[in-house]
C-alpha positions in Angstrom: 0.0 0.0 0.0 1.4 3.3 -1.0 2.5 5.7 1.7 0.6 8.6 0.0 -2.7 6.8 0.2 -2.3 6.2 3.9 -1.2 9.8 4.4 -4.3 11.1 2.5 -6.6 8.9 4.6 -4.9 10.0 7.8 -5.2 13.7 6.8 -8.9 13.3 5.9 -9.6 11.4 9.2 -7.9 14.1 11.3 -10.0 16.8 9.8 -13.4 15.1 10.3 -12.9 12.8 13.3 -13.8 15.5 15.9 -17.3 15.5 14.4 -17.9 11.8 14.6 -19.3 9.5 17.2 -18.3 5.8 17.2 -21.0 4.8 14.7 -20.2 7.5 12.1 -16.5 6.9 12.5 -16.9 3.3 11.5 -19.3 4.1 8.7 -16.8 6.7 7.3 -14.0 4.2 7.6 -16.0 1.5 5.7 -16.8 3.9 2.9 -13.3 5.2 2.7 -11.9 1.7 2.5 -13.5 1.2 -0.9 -11.8 4.1 -2.6 -8.2 2.7 -2.9 -9.5 -0.8 -4.0 -7.4 -3.8 -3.0 -5.8 -3.1 0.4 -8.2 -0.3 1.3 -9.1 -1.8 4.7 -5.4 -2.0 5.6 -4.8 1.6 4.4 -7.7 2.8 6.6 -6.4 0.9 9.5 -2.9 2.2 9.1 -4.1 5.8 8.5 -6.6 6.0 11.3 -5.8 3.3 13.9 -9.4 2.0 13.7 -9.3 -1.7 14.2 -10.6 -4.0 11.4 
């Protein structure tokens, strides 16, 4: 997984995470994991620290 993808996800997460409760955080992570395709779940985990 490219470092830039993880960095992009991390930056997005940092900007919106204060607005999320636990449910919306996980919904956002699930939606975000589809964008990069294969390896997206790992990229979201690496970028946010949200467990799989």
